[in-house]
C-alpha positions in Angstrom: 67.0 153.1 75.4 66.0 153.7 79.4 64.3 150.3 79.0 67.5 148.6 77.5 69.6 149.9 80.3 67.2 148.6 82.8 67.3 145.1 81.5 71.0 145.5 81.3 71.5 146.2 85.0 68.8 143.8 85.7 70.5 141.2 84.0 74.1 141.9 85.5 72.6 142.0 89.3 71.2 138.4 88.5 74.4 137.0 87.4 76.1 138.9 90.7 73.9 136.8 93.0 73.7 133.9 91.2 77.8 133.8 91.3 77.7 134.7 95.2 75.3 131.5 95.8 77.4 129.5 93.9 80.5 130.7 95.3 78.7 130.2 98.9 78.0 126.5 98.1 81.6 126.0 96.9 82.5 126.9 100.3 80.0 125.1 102.3 80.8 121.4 100.0 84.4 122.2 100.9 84.2 123.0 104.8 81.7 120.0 104.7 84.5 117.7 103.0 87.2 118.6 105.8 84.7 118.1 108.4 83.8 114.8 107.8 87.3 113.7 106.7 88.3 115.0 110.8 85.2 113.0 111.8 86.8 110.0 109.9 90.2 110.3 111.5 88.8 110.8 115.0 86.7 107.6 114.8 89.6 106.0 113.7 91.6 106.8 116.7 88.9 106.1 119.2 88.4 102.3 117.6 92.0 101.8 118.4 91.4 102.3 121.5 88.5 99.7 121.9 90.5 96.6 122.7 92.0 98.2 125.9 88.5 98.9 127.2 86.2 96.0 128.7 84.2 95.6 131.6 84.0 99.1 132.4 87.7 99.0 132.8 89.8 102.4 131.2 93.4 102.1 131.6 93.7 105.3 130.1 93.1 106.9 133.5 95.3 104.7 135.3 98.6 106.2 133.6 98.4 109.6 135.2 100.4 112.2 134.0 101.0 113.0 137.9 102.7 110.0 138.3 105.8 111.4 136.2 108.5 112.4 138.7 111.6 114.7 138.1 113.5 111.5 136.9 111.3 111.0 134.1 113.0 111.7 131.1 110.2 112.1 128.7 106.5 113.8 130.0 103.7 114.3 127.1 101.1 116.9 126.7 98.9 114.3 125.1 96.8 111.5 126.3 99.2 109.0 127.5 97.2 105.8 125.9 96.9 107.2 122.6 100.8 107.5 122.6 101.1 103.9 123.9 99.1 102.6 121.2 100.7 104.9 118.7 104.3 103.5 119.8 103.1 99.9 119.7 101.9 100.6 115.8 105.0 101.9 115.3 107.1 99.0 116.9 105.1 96.1 115.9 104.7 94.4 119.3 101.1 93.5 119.6 101.4 89.9 120.0 99.6 86.7 118.4 97.2 86.6 121.3 96.7 90.4 121.3 98.1 91.2 124.4 101.3 93.7 124.0 104.5 92.4 123.8 107.3 94.6 124.7 111.0 94.4 123.9 113.9 93.6 126.8 115.6 96.4 125.5 113.1 99.1 125.6 112.0 98.0 129.2 115.7 98.0 130.2 115.9 101.6 128.9 112.5 102.6 130.6 113.8 101.1 134.1 117.5 102.9 133.6 118.9 99.5 133.7 116.3 98.0 136.3 117.4 100.8 138.9 114.0 102.1 139.9 112.9 99.8 142.1 109.4 100.2 143.9 108.8 96.9 145.3 109.5 93.4 146.3 106.9 90.6 145.8 107.2 87.2 146.1 107.4 86.5 142.6 110.1 88.9 142.0 111.1 92.6 142.1 108.9 95.1 140.2 110.2 98.4 138.6 108.9 102.3 137.9 109.1 102.4 134.1 109.0 105.5 131.9 108.4 104.5 128.3 109.8 106.4 125.3 105.8 106.9 124.3 105.3 108.8 127.4 103.5 106.7 129.5 104.3 104.9 132.8 104.5 101.6 133.6 104.8 98.8 136.3 107.1 95.9 135.3 107.2 92.8 137.4 110.3 90.5 136.8 109.5 86.7 137.9 112.4 85.3 139.6 114.5 83.4 137.2 114.4 79.9 139.5 110.7 79.7 138.6 110.5 76.5 137.0 107.4 77.9 134.9 108.1 77.1 131.6 107.6 78.9 128.5 104.3 77.1 127.3 103.4 78.0 131.0 103.7 81.6 131.1 102.2 82.5 127.8 98.8 80.8 129.1 99.2 82.8 132.0 99.7 85.8 129.7 96.6 85.0 127.9 94.8 84.1 131.0 95.7 87.8 132.9 95.3 89.1 129.5 91.4 88.9 129.3 91.1 90.7 133.0 89.7 94.2 132.5 88.3 95.8 135.4 87.9 98.9 136.8 89.1 97.5 140.3 91.9 95.1 139.0 95.5 96.1 138.4 95.3 95.4 134.4 98.1 93.8 132.7 98.9 95.7 129.5 101.6 93.8 128.2 104.6 91.3 128.8 108.1 90.5 128.3 109.8 87.0 126.9 113.6 87.6 126.0 116.7 86.7 127.1 115.4 83.7 129.4 113.4 86.6 131.3 109.6 86.9 132.0 108.4 90.3 133.0 104.7 91.3 133.4 104.1 95.0 132.8 101.0 96.7 134.6 99.8 99.8 134.9 101.0 102.0 137.1 99.4 102.9 140.5 100.9 106.3 141.6 99.6 106.2 145.2 101.1 103.0 146.1 99.8 100.0 148.1 97.2 100.3 150.9 99.3 98.4 153.4 101.8 101.9 153.0 98.9 104.2 154.1 97.8 101.5 156.8 101.1 101.3 158.9 104.1 104.1 157.2 104.1 107.1 159.8 105.2 109.2 157.4 101.4 109.3 155.8 98.2 110.5 157.2 95.2 107.9 158.4 93.0 107.3 155.9 89.2 108.2 157.0 86.8 105.6 157.7 84.8 106.6 154.7 87.9 105.9 152.8 88.1 102.5 154.1 84.9 101.3 153.6 84.8 102.8 149.9 88.6 101.1 149.6 86.8 97.7 151.1 84.2 97.9 148.6 86.5 98.6 145.5 88.1 95.5 146.5 85.3 93.2 146.8 83.9 94.4 143.2 87.1 93.0 141.8 86.8 89.9 143.4 83.4 89.7 142.5 84.2 90.3 139.1 87.1 87.4 139.0 84.6 85.0 140.7 81.6 85.7 138.7 82.6 87.7 135.4 85.5 86.4 134.4 85.5 83.3 132.0 86.9 81.0 133.5 86.5 82.0 137.1 89.5 82.7 139.0 90.4 82.4 142.6 93.0 85.3 143.5 94.2 83.6 146.9 96.7 86.3 147.7 94.5 89.2 149.0 96.2 91.3 151.4 96.6 95.1 151.9 100.3 95.0 150.0 98.4 93.7 147.0 95.8 96.2 147.3 97.1 99.2 145.6 95.6 102.8 145.0 95.6 105.2 141.8 96.0 108.9 141.6 92.2 109.2 142.9 92.4 107.1 145.7 90.5 104.2 143.9 91.6 101.0 145.0 92.4 97.8 142.4 93.7 94.4 142.7 96.9 93.2 141.8 96.8 90.0 140.1 99.7 87.2 140.7 100.7 84.3 139.3 99.3 83.2 142.7 95.8 83.3 141.2 94.0 80.2 140.1 91.5 79.4 137.8 88.9 76.8 139.7 89.0 74.1 137.1 93.2 74.0 137.3 92.9 72.0 140.3 90.9 69.4 138.7 91.3 69.1 135.4 94.0 67.0 133.9 96.7 69.1 132.1 96.9 66.9 129.2 93.7 68.0 127.9 95.0 71.4 127.1 92.3 73.2 127.7 90.0 71.2 125.4 87.0 70.9 127.2 83.2 73.0 127.9 83.6 75.1 131.1 80.2 74.9 131.4 79.9 70.9 131.0 82.7 70.6 133.7 81.1 72.9 136.0 77.9 71.0 135.9 79.7 67.7 136.3 81.8 68.9 139.3 79.0 70.0 141.0 77.5 66.3 140.5 80.6 65.0 141.9 80.6 67.1 145.2 76.9 66.5 145.8 78.2 62.7 146.0 80.3 62.9 148.5 78.3 64.4 150.7 78.6 64.1 154.1 74.6 63.1 154.5 73.9 60.1 152.5 70.5 60.9 152.3 71.7 64.1 150.4 73.3 61.9 147.8 72.0 61.7 144.3 71.0 58.2 143.2 72.8 56.5 140.1 69.2 57.5 138.1 69.7 61.1 138.9 73.6 61.0 137.7 72.4 58.9 134.6 69.8 62.0 134.0 72.4 64.7 134.6 74.9 63.4 132.1 72.7 62.3 129.8 71.2 65.8 129.5 74.6 67.8 129.7 75.3 65.5 126.4 72.0 66.3 124.6 72.9 69.9 125.3 76.4 69.6 123.5 74.2 67.5 120.9 71.6 70.8 120.4 74.8 73.3 120.3 76.5 71.4 117.8 73.4 71.4 115.5 72.4 74.6 116.0 76.0 75.7 114.3 76.1 73.2 111.6 73.9 73.6 108.3 75.8 69.9 107.5 72.5 68.2 105.7 75.2 64.9 106.2 75.2 65.5 110.5 71.0 65.5 109.7 71.3 61.7 108.2 73.5 60.7 110.9 71.1 61.8 113.6 68.0 60.3 111.8 69.8 57.3 111.5 71.2 57.1 115.1 68.0 57.6 116.2 66.1 55.0 114.5 68.7 52.5 115.3 69.5 51.9 111.5 73.4 52.1 111.8 74.7 49.3 110.6 78.4 50.4 110.8 81.0 49.9 114.1 79.5 52.7 116.8 82.3 55.1 116.9 82.8 57.7 120.1 81.1 60.7 117.8 77.6 58.4 117.5 77.8 57.0 120.9 77.2 60.6 122.0 74.1 61.0 119.7 73.2 57.9 120.9 73.0 59.3 124.5 71.2 62.3 123.0 68.8 60.4 121.7 68.0 58.1 124.8 68.0 61.6 126.7 64.5 62.0 125.4 63.2 59.3 127.9 64.6 60.9 130.9 63.5 65.0 132.1 65.1 66.7 135.2 
């Protein structure tokens, strides 16, 4: 009898232990599932900000809550960039080019009917805008008497939208409505370098800070010259176009005065349909041809070699991307001189590529 009761107690104990273990396991599974869901949501939110960050630039730290004055209708406790992205998703204002497009109505409201003037540039006034999502931006309204057409404006937006660097005032959007062209930039709370250099109401900048500002601007220009594709020449660097953020870090303000190098020499009718690397090589060759010292000019043989190499490089790039057997057959025919059909521009290029084998730089 005693043995049966002992067995019963042991059985009940084992059952209780198993039940507790099962309960703990179930609780662990539930918590693990919730944690994975939270991580997934967090990753999705982070991924949404990827297009805004490039080449070390982060627009988040440029939209400081400290820039919101008493006139601001909304002050958010959340990250300004996150709310900005959420606002874009709600209103579907991301253009085909990937650059946010704001409505005229929203910008008019954010600038209190364009009364918050903070600057006047050569191309039009600049207004401080407090968006409904909480972020503060600067809106540059281009002069209505500008000869710039819609196509030229869209091209400019596309080019400026590609420039992202911690030492440039980055473009974050644009507006093209009601005959108005506007560019939306990050807001720089400390104003221009000129105001700190020449205003009697502000403390003079220390020598160390001036050196750091010079370095910041130099880094921004270095990116434009050597890091941007295509390269950009600013053409309007001055103290009034150097802006300071909340941390007194300097950023060069981009304007419509900036030009990409090839705009000066390329036929506009090509509409951007050319290889930038080829253009750079041919332009460098042409520059050597007009050297003031005749002995430093390249010979015609050198010119033929360079142009042949350029065509050969183009041909190699084409065929690295192509897996077409037909293209390979045409290449063999051209190299062996067996083509009997009238020569086309494409075949002429391939013939030049083949001939380039006899020339080496």
